[in-house]
C-alpha positions as semicolon CSV with decimal commas, in nm:
position;residue;x (nm);y (nm);z (nm)
1;M;5,689;-2,735;0,669
2;K;5,872;-2,380;0,813
3;L;5,728;-2,232;1,105
4;L;5,779;-1,891;1,256
5;S;5,999;-1,900;1,634
6;I;5,760;-1,919;1,871
7;F;5,802;-1,948;2,224
8;S;5,740;-2,293;2,394
9;T;5,724;-2,176;2,776
10;I;5,470;-1,998;2,887
11;T;5,370;-1,811;3,190
12;P;5,138;-1,667;3,352
13;V;5,221;-1,345;3,339
14;A;5,284;-1,351;2,981
15;L;4,923;-1,444;2,923
16;G;4,841;-1,161;3,116
17;L;4,573;-1,433;3,305
18;S;4,289;-1,301;3,472
19;F;3,916;-1,394;3,595
20;M;3,735;-1,231;3,820
21;A;3,557;-1,044;3,591
22;A;3,486;-1,278;3,353
23;S;3,128;-1,466;3,433
24;A;2,857;-1,586;3,227
25;E;2,669;-1,243;3,257
26;A;2,927;-1,058;3,059
27;F;3,089;-1,330;2,812
28;P;3,425;-1,155;2,725
29;G;3,489;-1,278;2,376
30;Y;3,823;-1,427;2,264
31;K;4,134;-1,243;2,383
32;P;4,439;-1,376;2,169
33;K;4,731;-1,423;2,142
34;P;4,911;-1,316;1,850
35;R;5,247;-1,596;1,777
36;G;5,266;-1,530;1,417
37;I;5,168;-1,824;1,359
38;P;5,153;-1,885;0,946
39;N;4,787;-2,051;0,950
40;S;4,554;-2,003;0,711
41;R;4,251;-2,126;0,872
42;V;3,982;-2,209;0,577
43;S;4,096;-2,468;0,298
44;G;4,236;-2,293;-0,010
45;G;3,965;-2,478;-0,257
46;T;3,890;-2,746;-0,455
47;R;4,157;-2,980;-0,664
48;S;3,909;-3,137;-0,841
49;P;3,780;-3,079;-1,191
50;L;3,516;-2,809;-1,233
51;G;3,181;-3,013;-1,179
52;V;3,305;-3,329;-1,039
53;S;3,407;-3,225;-0,675
54;C;3,286;-3,392;-0,409
55;I;3,212;-3,084;-0,169
56;G;2,865;-2,927;-0,225
57;E;2,749;-2,547;-0,274
58;P;3,138;-2,411;-0,413
59;Q;2,977;-2,017;-0,341
60;A;2,941;-2,168;0,022
61;P;3,168;-2,181;0,308
62;Q;3,433;-2,422;0,262
63;L;3,615;-2,643;0,495
64;T;3,705;-2,421;0,795
65;S;3,953;-2,556;1,121
66;I;3,784;-2,345;1,469
67;F;4,064;-2,183;1,557
68;P;4,196;-1,777;1,557
69;A;4,404;-1,722;1,286
70;D;4,688;-1,527;1,404
71;D;4,713;-1,754;1,742
72;L;4,915;-2,096;1,891
73;G;4,572;-2,204;2,050
74;Y;4,592;-2,233;2,459
75;T;4,426;-2,537;2,639
76;T;4,481;-2,664;2,978
77;D;4,348;-3,034;2,897
78;Q;4,617;-3,305;2,809
79;Y;4,322;-3,406;2,544
80;P;4,182;-3,142;2,352
81;A;3,855;-3,159;2,128
82;F;3,944;-3,019;1,772
83;Q;3,636;-2,842;1,584
84;W;3,601;-2,772;1,237
85;Y;3,319;-2,681;0,995
86;M;3,259;-2,971;0,733
87;P;3,052;-2,858;0,464
88;Q;2,809;-3,044;0,207
89;N;2,950;-3,312;0,088
90;N;3,013;-3,711;-0,022
91;A;3,325;-3,736;0,058
92;S;3,436;-4,111;0,084
93;H;3,652;-4,043;0,420
94;V;3,799;-3,760;0,598
95;E;4,184;-3,794;0,752
96;F;4,279;-3,585;1,094
97;N;4,606;-3,583;1,173
98;L;4,817;-3,440;1,512
99;Y;5,177;-3,404;1,497
100;E;5,416;-3,240;1,753
101;V;5,675;-3,036;1,637
102;V;5,979;-3,162;1,718
103;N;6,198;-2,950;1,554
104;E;6,035;-2,631;1,332
105;D;6,367;-2,501;1,122
106;E;6,416;-2,866;0,982
107;G;6,022;-2,936;0,973
108;I;6,057;-3,267;1,203
109;F;5,701;-3,292;1,297
110;Q;5,628;-3,628;1,563
111;P;5,315;-3,812;1,451
112;V;5,094;-3,829;1,700
113;Y;4,757;-3,933;1,610
114;Q;4,560;-4,049;1,259
115;T;4,227;-4,120;1,236
116;A;4,037;-4,217;0,925
117;F;3,634;-4,169;0,917
118;V;3,352;-4,101;0,663
119;P;3,153;-3,748;0,761
120;S;2,814;-3,655;0,802
121;S;2,715;-3,552;0,503
122;T;2,534;-3,233;0,636
123;A;2,709;-2,885;0,662
124;G;2,815;-2,842;0,982
125;I;3,049;-2,820;1,274
126;A;3,253;-3,129;1,393
127;T;3,453;-3,246;1,627
128;L;3,711;-3,497;1,727
129;Q;3,802;-3,554;2,098
130;L;4,131;-3,713;2,109
131;P;4,097;-4,014;2,232
132;Q;4,312;-4,095;2,583
133;A;4,138;-4,476;2,611
134;M;4,352;-4,605;2,331
135;G;4,692;-4,516;2,519
136;I;4,783;-4,224;2,289
137;M;5,003;-3,985;2,497
138;P;4,922;-3,665;2,639
139;L;4,975;-3,356;2,546
140;R;5,343;-3,228;2,657
141;A;5,338;-2,857;2,771
142;D;5,686;-2,784;2,718
143;N;5,649;-2,810;2,280
144;Y;5,362;-2,775;2,063
145;Y;5,135;-3,004;1,764
146;Y;4,995;-2,894;1,454
147;W;4,649;-3,104;1,354
148;S;4,525;-3,073;1,040
149;V;4,196;-3,209;0,847
150;E;4,184;-3,352;0,516
151;V;3,902;-3,436;0,315
152;Y;3,865;-3,727;0,033
153;C;3,618;-3,720;-0,239
154;P;3,539;-4,091;-0,377
155;D;3,828;-4,265;-0,638
156;E;4,044;-3,968;-0,517
157;T;4,437;-4,021;-0,326
158;T;4,493;-3,666;-0,306
159;A;4,306;-3,420;-0,075
160;E;4,008;-3,247;-0,166
161;M;4,017;-3,001;0,097
162;M;4,266;-2,927;0,416
163;A;4,262;-2,703;0,697
164;D;4,490;-2,702;0,984
165;G;4,606;-2,506;1,316
166;F;4,807;-2,558;1,600
167;V;4,769;-2,610;2,013
168;E;5,020;-2,586;2,285
169;L;4,906;-2,741;2,664
170;L;4,934;-2,475;2,893
171;L;5,049;-2,520;3,313
172;P;4,801;-2,275;3,478
173;D;4,925;-2,140;3,794
174;P;4,644;-2,240;4,116
175;I;4,473;-1,936;4,108
176;L;4,330;-1,994;3,725
177;A;4,314;-2,387;3,790
178;T;4,110;-2,364;4,065
179;A;3,926;-2,081;3,890
180;L;3,819;-2,340;3,593
181;A;3,777;-2,637;3,812
182;N;3,510;-2,488;4,013
183;S;3,346;-2,383;3,715
184;E;3,103;-2,552;3,456
185;G;2,962;-2,484;3,120
186;L;2,900;-2,071;3,062
187;D;3,067;-1,971;3,319
188;R;3,393;-2,203;3,254
189;A;3,386;-2,053;2,866
190;A;3,416;-1,698;2,976
191;I;3,708;-1,747;3,216
192;A;3,876;-2,001;2,966
193;A;3,817;-1,700;2,686
194;E;3,950;-1,423;2,893
195;N;4,252;-1,617;2,926
196;S;4,332;-1,666;2,585
197;L;4,206;-2,068;2,645
198;W;4,102;-2,179;2,273
199;F;3,992;-2,474;2,393
200;D;3,875;-2,493;2,715
201;T;3,649;-2,240;2,568
202;T;3,512;-2,385;2,259
203;R;3,479;-2,704;2,434
204;A;3,306;-2,568;2,732
205;L;3,054;-2,397;2,462
206;S;2,989;-2,701;2,273
207;E;2,929;-2,936;2,566
208;H;2,705;-2,676;2,707
209;L;2,514;-2,638;2,348
210;Q;2,501;-3,076;2,277
211;T;2,292;-3,069;2,661
212;Q;2,140;-2,761;2,594
213;P;2,108;-2,653;2,227
214;N;1,818;-2,463;2,238
215;A;2,012;-2,220;2,503
216;P;1,982;-1,893;2,437
217;L;2,271;-1,728;2,606
218;A;2,487;-2,028;2,508
219;I;2,380;-1,964;2,109
220;E;2,478;-1,581;2,171
221;Y;2,797;-1,682;2,355
222;W;2,921;-1,941;2,085
223;Q;2,829;-1,718;1,827
224;T;2,998;-1,423;1,953
225;L;3,347;-1,632;1,987
226;L;3,304;-1,768;1,695
227;E;3,274;-1,378;1,580
228;S;3,520;-1,277;1,812
229;I;3,802;-1,458;1,540
230;G;3,671;-1,355;1,147
231;L;3,452;-1,679;1,134
232;E;3,094;-1,443;1,158
233;N;2,999;-1,629;0,855
234;I;2,965;-1,958;0,987
235;A;2,873;-1,836;1,318
236;N;2,551;-2,001;1,287
237;A;2,647;-2,329;1,176
238;P;2,465;-2,642;1,370
239;L;2,680;-2,870;1,636
240;L;2,705;-3,191;1,406
241;P;2,693;-3,539;1,583
């Protein structure tokens, strides 16, 4: 796969970091940093003949990575959590892959982590935490990574649907690092969103909603976040356990 050229060294100045005004009082939405990443985000559709797909409701939202379409996806977490919208299904399994982009010009990708599992049949937003306990190497700040999710129907060897995204580890300056360390929940999500830290934002909001699923402000912020990157069609989807 040929990727467009991007910069792998990010400085606080380049990201336009700010956090003084970010707080749970006024969620800023997400401020993307366009990087020319060729990411479709939404699956191109099923590959099975009409009527035999394991994906229910073809007219409903399909497999979608929860990710800004024109953004690399920054994080300060060496073991980030990845998310995607999973449609109603009776799939046999889902495969998740994470690769380090070694040489974009030559299409060289180094496998970092791969797993397969049976998904929930219910439509909603799935989350996969990169597991630290399994001895997986943490993300490195001097490169970026590509991740993908593939859905397989029973008795099929070709993926029915695929969605993907990117992630890059950012080493924040001391002021931002302190602000993130001293905040949690909605405050942390607001600071992360203001500073283009996509994975930090979604993780803070998701964890808050997991403990307080009916919190009106958290629900509002989650919907605002997804709407800010054009995912209003799944902004009300539940977070799957």
